[in-house]
VEXGU-911892 format. One record per residue: x, y, z of N, C-alpha, C in turn; residue number from 1; chain; residue in one letter. Coordinates in nm, 2 decimals, m for minus. Last residue first. Example, Ala and Ser with C-alpha at 12.3 -4.5 7.8 and 13.67 -1.06 7.14 Angstrom:
BEGIN
1.28,m0.22,0.71,1.37,m0.11,0.71,1.29,0.00,0.79,2,A,S
1.32,m0.57,0.78,1.23,m0.45,0.78,1.32,m0.33,0.78,1,A,A
***
This chain:
BEGIN
m6.17,m1.55,3.35,m6.07,m1.47,3.42,m5.96,m1.53,3.49,80,A,X
m6.28,m1.64,3.04,m6.24,m1.68,3.18,m6.14,m1.59,3.23,79,A,X
m6.54,m1.47,2.87,m6.40,m1.50,2.88,m6.37,m1.52,3.03,78,A,X
m6.83,m1.50,2.66,m6.76,m1.53,2.79,m6.61,m1.54,2.77,77,A,X
m7.04,m1.33,2.52,m6.91,m1.35,2.49,m6.84,m1.37,2.60,76,A,X
m7.40,m1.43,2.48,m7.29,m1.39,2.55,m7.15,m1.41,2.49,75,A,X
m7.58,m1.33,2.19,m7.53,m1.43,2.27,m7.42,m1.36,2.35,74,A,X
m7.83,m1.08,2.14,m7.75,m1.20,2.08,m7.70,m1.29,2.21,73,A,X
m7.79,m0.82,2.39,m7.83,m0.88,2.26,m7.76,m0.98,2.20,72,A,X
m7.74,m0.75,2.65,m7.70,m0.67,2.55,m7.72,m0.71,2.41,71,A,X
m7.83,m0.99,2.78,m7.92,m0.87,2.78,m7.86,m0.76,2.69,70,A,X
m7.80,m1.30,2.64,m7.73,m1.18,2.67,m7.82,m1.06,2.67,69,A,X
m7.91,m1.57,2.57,m7.98,m1.47,2.65,m7.90,m1.36,2.69,68,A,X
m7.66,m1.83,2.56,m7.79,m1.78,2.53,m7.83,m1.66,2.63,67,A,X
m7.41,m1.94,2.65,m7.41,m1.82,2.57,m7.54,m1.76,2.55,66,A,X
m7.36,m2.09,2.98,m7.43,m2.07,2.84,m7.43,m1.95,2.79,65,A,X
m7.00,m2.10,3.10,m7.15,m2.07,3.10,m7.21,m2.07,2.96,64,A,X
m6.79,m2.37,3.14,m6.81,m2.24,3.06,m6.97,m2.21,3.07,63,A,X
m6.82,m2.50,3.48,m6.77,m2.52,3.33,m6.80,m2.38,3.26,62,A,X
m6.86,m2.41,3.72,m6.78,m2.53,3.71,m6.73,m2.56,3.56,61,A,X
m6.84,m2.03,3.78,m6.90,m2.16,3.71,m6.80,m2.28,3.72,60,A,X
m6.94,m1.72,3.86,m6.84,m1.83,3.89,m6.90,m1.97,3.85,59,A,X
m6.97,m1.43,3.66,m7.03,m1.56,3.73,m6.92,m1.64,3.77,58,A,X
m7.05,m1.10,3.56,m6.95,m1.20,3.62,m7.02,m1.31,3.69,57,A,X
m7.15,m0.90,3.28,m7.20,m0.98,3.41,m7.08,m1.08,3.43,56,A,X
m7.11,m0.75,3.06,m7.04,m0.72,3.19,m7.07,m0.81,3.30,55,A,X
m7.21,m0.77,2.80,m7.31,m0.71,2.93,m7.23,m0.70,3.05,54,A,X
m6.97,m0.83,2.65,m7.09,m0.76,2.60,m7.16,m0.70,2.72,53,A,X
m6.79,m1.02,2.78,m6.76,m0.90,2.72,m6.86,m0.78,2.66,52,A,X
m6.88,m1.16,3.07,m6.91,m1.14,2.94,m6.87,m1.01,2.90,51,A,X
m6.64,m1.37,3.28,m6.71,m1.22,3.25,m6.77,m1.22,3.11,50,A,X
m6.60,m1.61,3.51,m6.63,m1.58,3.37,m6.68,m1.45,3.37,49,A,X
m6.41,m1.80,3.74,m6.47,m1.68,3.70,m6.49,m1.66,3.56,48,A,X
m6.48,m2.14,3.84,m6.38,m2.05,3.77,m6.47,m1.93,3.74,47,A,X
m6.48,m2.37,4.11,m6.55,m2.27,4.03,m6.45,m2.18,3.96,46,A,X
m6.34,m2.53,4.28,m6.40,m2.59,4.17,m6.46,m2.50,4.09,45,A,X
m6.45,m2.35,4.56,m6.35,m2.46,4.51,m6.41,m2.51,4.39,44,A,X
m6.53,m2.01,4.48,m6.52,m2.13,4.57,m6.45,m2.23,4.51,43,A,X
m6.78,m1.73,4.40,m6.66,m1.82,4.38,m6.65,m1.94,4.49,42,A,X
m6.99,m1.58,4.41,m6.89,m1.54,4.50,m6.77,m1.63,4.47,41,A,X
m7.21,m1.68,4.27,m7.19,m1.53,4.23,m7.07,m1.49,4.32,40,A,X
m7.20,m2.01,4.14,m7.26,m1.92,4.23,m7.20,m1.77,4.18,39,A,X
m7.30,m2.31,3.95,m7.21,m2.23,4.02,m7.27,m2.13,4.12,38,A,X
m7.40,m2.42,3.65,m7.38,m2.46,3.79,m7.27,m2.39,3.85,37,A,X
m7.52,m2.16,3.45,m7.42,m2.24,3.46,m7.46,m2.31,3.60,36,A,X
m7.75,m2.00,3.33,m7.62,m1.98,3.28,m7.53,m2.11,3.31,35,A,X
m8.07,m2.00,3.22,m7.97,m2.06,3.31,m7.84,m2.06,3.26,34,A,X
m8.26,m1.72,3.20,m8.18,m1.81,3.13,m8.08,m1.86,3.23,33,A,X
m8.58,m1.56,3.24,m8.46,m1.61,3.30,m8.40,m1.71,3.20,32,A,X
m8.73,m1.29,3.23,m8.70,m1.39,3.11,m8.55,m1.45,3.16,31,A,X
m9.00,m1.18,3.44,m8.86,m1.20,3.42,m8.84,m1.30,3.30,30,A,X
m9.30,m1.01,3.33,m9.23,m1.12,3.38,m9.07,m1.13,3.37,29,A,X
m9.33,m0.65,3.35,m9.39,m0.78,3.35,m9.31,m0.89,3.41,28,A,X
m9.04,m0.46,3.38,m9.18,m0.48,3.34,m9.22,m0.61,3.30,27,A,X
m8.80,m0.45,3.52,m8.80,m0.40,3.38,m8.95,m0.39,3.32,26,A,X
m8.84,m0.58,3.74,m8.84,m0.43,3.76,m8.84,m0.37,3.61,25,A,X
m9.05,m0.85,3.75,m8.93,m0.80,3.69,m8.96,m0.65,3.69,24,A,X
m9.26,m1.01,3.88,m9.22,m0.89,3.94,m9.09,m0.85,3.88,23,A,X
m9.25,m1.38,3.84,m9.32,m1.26,3.84,m9.23,m1.13,3.89,22,A,X
m9.10,m1.61,3.80,m9.09,m1.50,3.69,m9.15,m1.38,3.71,21,A,X
m8.89,m1.76,4.04,m9.01,m1.71,3.99,m9.01,m1.61,3.89,20,A,X
m8.62,m2.00,3.91,m8.66,m1.88,3.98,m8.81,m1.85,3.94,19,A,X
m8.60,m2.36,3.93,m8.61,m2.22,3.83,m8.66,m2.12,3.92,18,A,X
m8.38,m2.45,4.19,m8.47,m2.47,4.09,m8.49,m2.34,4.02,17,A,X
m8.17,m2.35,4.34,m8.15,m2.49,4.30,m8.27,m2.52,4.20,16,A,X
m8.00,m2.03,4.25,m8.13,m2.12,4.30,m8.12,m2.25,4.26,15,A,X
m7.92,m1.72,4.21,m7.86,m1.85,4.24,m7.98,m1.94,4.31,14,A,X
m7.97,m1.45,3.99,m8.02,m1.54,4.09,m7.94,m1.66,4.11,13,A,X
m7.92,m1.14,3.87,m7.87,m1.26,3.87,m7.94,m1.33,4.00,12,A,X
m8.09,m0.91,3.63,m8.09,m0.97,3.77,m8.02,m1.11,3.77,11,A,X
m8.13,m0.79,3.40,m7.99,m0.83,3.44,m7.98,m0.87,3.57,10,A,X
m8.39,m0.74,3.29,m8.34,m0.65,3.40,m8.20,m0.67,3.45,9,A,X
m8.40,m0.93,3.07,m8.47,m0.79,3.06,m8.41,m0.69,3.16,8,A,X
m8.27,m1.17,3.12,m8.23,m1.08,3.01,m8.30,m0.95,3.00,7,A,X
m8.17,m1.28,3.43,m8.28,m1.22,3.35,m8.24,m1.13,3.25,6,A,X
m7.99,m1.57,3.50,m7.97,m1.42,3.46,m8.11,m1.38,3.39,5,A,X
m7.89,m1.82,3.73,m7.98,m1.77,3.63,m7.98,m1.61,3.61,4,A,X
m7.69,m2.07,3.84,m7.70,m1.93,3.83,m7.80,m1.90,3.72,3,A,X
m7.75,m2.33,4.09,m7.76,m2.29,3.94,m7.76,m2.15,3.95,2,A,X
m7.59,m2.56,4.31,m7.67,m2.44,4.29,m7.66,m2.40,4.14,1,A,X
***
C-alpha cells in the first residue's frame, strides 16, 4: 500500500492507487502527494518517520518523499 498526504487539509490516506481528489474539507480538490510505501500503523519492515515541520507521522519501508509539506516547502523527516 502507498501513503498519500493532502497538502491542503493534511488528510492521510493509505491506498493502492491514487486517491480521489474531490471533496477536500479545506475547499476544492485534494492536493495529494505520495509519501511512501507503507501505512499509518506500523508493521514488519516499516520504520516510523515524523516531519519536524508539520508533525505528520508515517510508517514507511524507506525514507518518505520530502515534497508537499502542508507547513510549506519540503518535509523535514526524522526517523523515530
